[in-house]
C-alpha positions in Angstrom: 0.0 0.0 0.0 1.3 3.5 -0.9 2.2 5.7 2.0 -0.2 8.5 2.9 2.5 11.1 2.4 5.9 11.0 0.6 7.5 13.1 3.3 6.4 14.1 6.8 8.2 16.9 8.6 8.1 16.9 12.4 8.5 20.4 13.7 7.2 23.9 12.8 10.2 26.3 12.8 12.7 27.5 10.3 14.5 24.2 9.7 11.2 22.3 9.4 9.6 24.8 6.9 12.8 24.8 4.8 12.7 21.0 4.7 9.0 21.1 3.7 9.6 23.7 1.0 12.5 21.6 -0.4 10.6 18.4 -0.3 7.6 20.0 -2.1 9.9 21.6 -4.6 11.1 18.0 -5.4 7.5 16.9 -6.0 6.8 15.2 -2.7 3.4 15.1 -1.0 4.4 16.8 2.1 2.9 17.1 5.6 4.2 19.3 8.5 3.3 18.3 12.0 3.6 21.2 14.5 2.9 20.2 18.1 2.1 23.9 19.0 -1.3 25.4 18.3 -1.4 27.7 15.3 -1.1 30.8 17.6 2.2 29.6 18.9 3.6 28.0 15.7 7.2 28.6 14.7 9.4 26.9 17.4 12.4 28.8 18.7 12.8 30.5 15.3 9.8 32.8 16.0 11.5 34.0 19.2 14.8 34.9 17.5 15.9 38.2 16.1 16.1 36.6 12.6 19.8 37.1 12.2 21.5 34.7 9.7 25.3 34.3 9.5 26.2 34.0 5.8 29.4 34.0 3.9 29.7 36.9 1.4 32.4 38.6 -0.6 31.2 42.2 -0.5 28.2 44.4 -1.1 27.6 42.9 -4.6 26.8 39.6 -2.9 24.5 41.3 -0.4 22.6 43.0 -3.2 21.6 39.5 -4.4 20.1 38.8 -1.0 18.8 42.3 -0.4 17.8 43.6 -3.9 16.1 46.7 -2.4 19.4 47.9 -0.8 19.5 51.6 -1.8 22.4 53.6 -3.1 22.1 55.7 0.1 22.5 52.6 2.2 25.7 51.6 0.3 27.1 55.2 0.4 26.9 55.4 4.2 27.8 51.8 5.1 30.9 49.7 5.2 29.4 46.2 4.8 32.9 44.7 4.6 33.3 41.0 3.6 32.8 37.7 5.4 34.4 35.0 3.2 33.8 31.3 3.6 37.2 30.8 5.3 36.5 33.4 7.9 33.1 31.8 8.7 34.7 28.4 8.9 37.5 29.7 11.1 35.0 31.4 13.5 33.0 28.3 13.8 36.1 26.2 14.6 37.5 28.8 17.0 34.4 29.2 19.2 33.8 25.5 19.3 37.4 24.9 20.4 38.0 23.0 17.1 35.6 20.3 17.9 33.0 21.1 15.3 32.4 18.3 12.8 34.5 19.4 9.8 32.2 18.0 7.1 29.0 19.5 8.6 30.8 22.8 9.3 32.0 22.9 5.7 28.5 22.2 4.4 27.0 24.9 6.6 29.5 27.5 5.5 29.7 26.6 1.8 25.9 26.3 1.4 25.0 29.4 3.4 24.8 31.9 0.6 23.0 29.8 -2.0 20.5 28.7 0.7 19.7 32.3 1.4 19.3 32.9 -2.3 16.9 30.0 -2.4 15.0 31.3 0.5 14.8 34.7 -1.2 13.3 33.0 -4.2 10.7 31.5 -1.9 9.6 34.9 -0.8 11.7 35.5 2.3 13.0 39.1 2.6 16.3 40.1 4.2 17.6 43.4 5.4 20.8 44.7 6.9 21.1 44.5 10.7 21.5 48.2 11.4 21.5 49.2 15.1 22.4 45.8 16.5 25.4 45.0 14.3 26.6 48.4 13.1 27.5 51.6 14.9 27.8 55.0 13.2 31.2 56.5 13.5 32.1 59.7 11.8 28.9 59.5 9.7 29.4 56.0 8.4 28.0 52.7 9.6 30.5 49.8 9.9 29.3 46.2 10.4 31.2 44.0 12.8 31.4 40.4 14.0 30.6 38.7 10.7 26.8 39.2 11.1 25.2 41.5 8.6 21.8 40.1 7.4 18.5 39.3 9.1 15.1 38.3 8.0 12.6 41.2 7.5 10.5 41.4 10.7 13.0 39.3 12.7 12.0 35.8 13.8 8.3 36.5 13.6 8.7 37.9 10.1 10.7 34.9 9.0 8.1 32.4 10.3 5.2 34.3 8.7 7.0 34.4 5.4 7.9 30.6 5.6 4.3 29.7 6.4 3.0 31.9 3.6 5.4 30.1 1.2 4.2 26.7 2.5 0.6 27.7 1.8 1.4 28.9 -1.7 3.1 25.6 -2.4 0.2 23.5 -1.1 2.0 22.1 1.9 -0.4 20.6 4.5 0.1 21.6 8.2 -1.4 19.9 11.2 -1.3 21.9 14.4 -1.5 20.6 18.0 0.0 17.4 16.7 2.5 15.8 19.0 4.4 12.9 17.5 4.8 10.0 19.9 7.0 7.5 18.1 8.5 6.5 14.7 7.1 3.5 12.9 10.2 1.6 12.0 11.5 -1.9 11.4 14.6 -3.6 10.0 14.1 -1.8 6.7 14.0 1.7 8.2 11.3 4.3 9.1 7.9 4.2 7.4 5.9 6.8 9.3 5.0 7.7 12.8 2.3 7.8 15.4 0.9 11.2 16.3 -1.7 12.5 18.8 -3.9 15.0 17.0 -7.4 16.2 18.0 -7.2 14.1 21.2 -6.7 10.9 19.3 -3.5 8.9 18.6 -3.2 7.6 15.0 -0.5 6.2 12.7 0.5 8.1 9.6 2.6 6.4 6.9 5.3 8.1 4.9 8.0 7.4 2.5 10.4 9.4 4.7 10.4 11.4 7.9 12.4 14.6 8.6 12.9 15.4 12.3 13.2 19.2 12.8 11.5 19.7 16.2 14.3 21.2 18.3 16.4 20.2 21.2 15.5 19.4 24.8 15.9 23.0 26.2 12.2 23.2 27.3 12.5 20.0 29.4 13.8 20.8 32.9 14.4 17.1 33.7 16.5 16.6 30.6 18.4 19.8 31.2 19.4 18.7 34.7 20.3 15.2 33.4 22.5 16.3 30.5 23.6 19.8 31.2 24.1 19.4 35.0 22.8 20.5 38.4 21.2 23.9 38.4 20.1 23.9 34.7 16.5 23.0 35.8 16.5 26.6 37.1 17.3 28.3 33.8 14.7 30.4 32.0 13.7 29.1 28.5 14.1 31.9 25.9 11.8 30.3 23.4 9.0 27.8 22.8 7.7 25.6 25.6 7.3 22.8 23.1 10.9 21.8 22.4 11.1 19.0 24.9 13.4 16.6 23.1 10.8 14.3 21.7 12.5 14.1 18.2 15.8 13.1 19.7 14.2 10.5 22.0 12.2 8.9 19.2 15.3 8.7 17.0 17.4 7.2 19.8 14.7 4.6 20.3 14.9 3.7 16.6 18.7 3.2 17.0 20.1 6.6 16.1 23.6 7.5 17.3 23.8 10.3 19.9 26.3 12.9 18.8 27.8 16.2 19.8 28.1 18.3 23.0 25.3 16.9 25.2 26.4 18.9 28.2 26.5 22.1 26.2 24.0 24.7 25.1 23.4 28.2 23.8 22.5 30.3 26.8 22.5 34.0 27.3 21.9 36.8 29.7 18.1 37.1 30.1 16.0 39.4 32.2 16.0 38.0 35.8 12.2 38.3 36.2 11.2 37.0 32.7 8.6 34.2 32.6 9.6 30.6 32.7 9.2 30.3 28.9 9.4 32.8 26.1 6.6 35.3 25.6 5.6 36.0 22.0 4.5 39.5 22.9 8.1 40.3 23.9 10.0 37.9 21.6 13.8 38.2 22.1 13.4 41.5 24.1 14.3 39.9 27.4 17.9 39.3 26.2 20.5 41.7 27.3 23.5 41.7 24.9 25.3 45.1 25.4 27.4 43.9 28.3 30.7 44.5 26.3 30.2 48.2 27.0 29.8 47.9 30.7 30.5 45.4 33.5 28.7 42.5 35.0 28.8 41.8 38.7 27.4 38.9 40.8 25.8 38.8 44.3 29.1 39.5 45.9 29.5 42.6 43.8 32.4 41.0 41.8 33.0 40.8 38.1 33.3 37.2 36.9 33.8 37.3 33.1 35.8 39.3 30.6 32.9 41.3 29.2 35.1 42.5 26.3 36.8 39.2 25.4 35.4 39.4 21.8 32.4 40.8 19.9 29.2 39.8 21.7 28.5 37.5 18.7 31.2 35.2 19.9 30.6 35.3 23.7 26.9 35.8 24.4 25.9 32.2 23.8 28.2 31.0 26.6 27.9 33.8 29.1 24.4 32.5 30.2 26.2 29.5 31.7 28.6 31.8 33.5 25.6 33.7 35.0 23.9 30.5 36.1 27.0 29.5 37.9 27.0 32.6 40.1 25.4 32.7 43.6 21.7 32.9 43.2 21.9 32.4 39.4 21.9 36.1 38.6 24.0 39.1 37.8 23.7 42.9 37.2 24.9 44.6 34.1 26.1 48.1 34.9 26.6 51.1 32.5 27.1 54.8 32.7 26.0 57.7 30.5 29.0 57.5 28.2 27.7 54.3 26.7 24.0 54.5 27.2 23.4 55.4 23.5 25.1 52.2 22.5 22.6 49.9 24.4 20.5 47.7 22.1 16.8 48.1 21.7 16.0 45.4 24.2 17.2 47.7 27.0 14.3 50.0 26.3 11.3 47.6 26.5 8.7 48.1 29.2 9.1 44.8 30.9 12.6 45.1 32.3 14.4 44.8 35.6 16.3 48.1 35.8 17.5 50.6 38.3 19.2 53.9 37.9 21.0 56.4 40.2 23.0 59.6 40.1 25.8 58.2 42.3 27.5 54.8 42.5 26.7 54.7 46.2 23.0 55.2 45.5 23.2 52.5 42.7 24.8 50.1 45.1 21.9 50.4 47.4 19.4 49.6 44.6 21.2 46.4 43.3 18.9 43.8 44.8 20.6 40.9 46.5 24.1 42.4 45.8 26.8 43.2 48.5 26.9 47.0 48.2 30.3 47.4 49.8 31.8 44.6 47.6 30.3 46.3 44.5 31.7 49.7 45.3 35.2 48.2 46.0 35.0 46.3 42.7 34.0 49.4 40.6 36.8 51.5 42.2 39.4 48.9 41.3 38.0 48.5 37.8 38.0 52.2 37.1 41.6 52.6 38.3 42.7 49.7 36.0 41.3 51.1 32.7 44.1 51.8 30.1 42.9 55.3 29.1 45.6 55.9 26.5 43.8 53.7 24.0 40.7 55.3 22.2 37.3 53.6 22.7 35.8 52.3 19.4 32.7 50.1 19.5 33.1 48.9 15.9 36.4 47.1 16.4 38.2 45.2 19.1 39.9 48.3 20.3 42.3 46.9 22.8 41.1 49.4 25.5 41.6 47.0 28.4 42.2 46.9 32.1 45.5 45.9 33.8 46.2 44.1 37.0 42.7 42.8 37.9 41.9 39.2 38.7 39.5 39.3 35.7 40.7 41.8 33.2 38.6 43.3 30.4 40.2 43.0 27.0 38.3 45.6 24.9 35.9 48.5 25.3 36.9 49.2 28.9 35.6 52.6 30.1 35.6 53.8 33.7 32.1 53.7 35.3 32.2 57.3 36.4 29.6 59.4 34.6 26.0 59.7 35.9 23.3 58.7 35.5 24.3 55.1 36.1 22.0 52.2 35.0 21.9 48.5 35.9 19.9 45.6 34.6 19.3 42.3 36.4 19.9 39.2 34.3 19.8 35.4 34.8 20.5 32.5 32.4 18.2 32.1 29.4 18.7 28.9 27.5 18.1 29.0 23.7 18.9 25.5 22.5 20.9 22.4 23.4 23.9 21.3 21.4 23.7 17.5 21.8 21.6 15.5 19.3 21.7 13.1 16.4 24.5 12.3 14.0 23.7 13.0 10.3 25.7 12.6 7.1 26.0 15.1 4.2 22.5 14.2 3.0 21.1 14.8 6.4 20.4 11.1 6.9 20.3 10.1 10.5 23.1 7.7 11.3 22.6 4.6 13.6 24.8 3.3 16.3 26.6 1.0 13.8 27.5 4.0 11.6 25.0 3.4 8.9 22.1 5.6 7.7 18.6 4.7 9.0 16.6 4.4 5.8 13.9 7.0 5.5 15.0 9.1 8.5 16.5 12.6 8.2 17.2 15.5 10.6 17.8 19.2 10.6 18.0 22.1 13.0 18.7 22.1 16.8 18.5 18.3 17.2 21.5 17.8 14.9 24.6 17.2 17.0 28.2 17.8 16.2 28.1 21.4 14.9 28.2 23.5 18.0 30.4 22.9 21.1 30.7 25.1 24.1 29.8 28.2 22.2 28.2 29.5 19.1 28.7 32.3 16.5 25.7 34.5 16.5 23.2 33.8 13.6 24.6 30.4 12.7 21.7 28.5 14.3 19.1 29.8 11.9 21.6 29.4 9.1 22.2 25.8 10.0 18.5 25.0 10.2 17.9 26.5 6.8 20.9 24.7 5.1 20.3 21.3 6.6 16.5 21.7 6.4 16.8 22.3 2.7 19.2 19.3 2.3 17.0 17.0 4.4 13.8 17.9 2.6 15.3 17.4 -0.8 17.0 14.1 0.1 13.9 12.7 1.9 11.8 13.5 -1.2 14.3 11.7 -3.5 14.3 8.7 -1.3 10.5 8.6 -0.9 9.7 9.1 -4.6 12.2 6.4 -5.6 10.4 3.9 -3.6 13.0 3.8 -0.8 16.0 3.3 -2.9 
């Protein structure tokens, strides 16, 4: 009997929709199963800022992704370049050279043509002004290898992907939680899903798992990431509970990657347990390179200026979680207030301000005021003022002689008004997952592909270790989603050959 669908995609975010569009493009009868209700569709992608790290060789390449880039934009902006070898080097460097070389090469080399493909599907892209470029002497300069985002951020990306899916006749079932894969010695042939209060089997020629990691599962976080991780806030969807990984492992898939690692950031201390779609990514607080972060003892604990925030923010959430009480305060003065990102201006924020450091110290909830004042005085005295401050480059304006020195963008905290923002750890996604090959086929524990099973997105292991270059998660989801969907369609339409 012929399967009900050629390809079933499990998941409803960027990776899943790219897989669905690629499968449909290859002629497959395609079904998307999104466990969230329609109002919450989109997975973690919807909670993101929509930034996508892509290799490009200059503004001519960017014009192919952003055809409405104006002459004025080009005249006032230094877009720079971000060639493939730099993208690859960044990925290797931040992962401490553990990233799977073949997967990393695929991600980097397919990034540009994948975004061109998305553009052809109706996804609009724009430059990331404000968050990734500062205006110096009348000219914007992009930094940190991150230049392009989806129009409308994560919500805009998801709406555009679902609109493309509808135009291409892709069927979507909401509130559909997949329970298990239907598999035997010959591979995967479908799945069981609970939809409309009933559990049923749905047959398929191939299945693509693209339903996220286990970040929304407190028990799994504590089990794999370690003690205390059950206390972390979840930046995104409440539906990424690791079901896709579990089902694949039950079918014999090989676990792969950094199972004790994750993408975790500074997140408003009083944010809700899970992401709030009315706020999106606004609870994040990523301007720490221009100030200092102190813990409950009033002490700094990380080098806030170690690198551009694109290369540090995804691991500093872990550092915050490790502090007493699992929180920290980010502190700034008037000199840098204009550099703070838009998320520092939202209404729902844990913020205090003061005209003196002594007054500020008394307002930092749960912080040792005397310890804080001592720390700030020592920090201010250690700043190397002979170097000019420049937010667009790693300026080398550092501190000297401290237990934790700051490598770049060091300014004395001495000009009122002073502002401070309370943060805790917000987990974005987990790094451990399934092993795949170059066609996004899931590999079993014997090292062979599981026939009919593919994976993309967060649940792919082996790409990110310890850290993460900003914007590479959505890019990975799009690249491997497109590969998985096309490969699944070929397999299904060939009768499983």
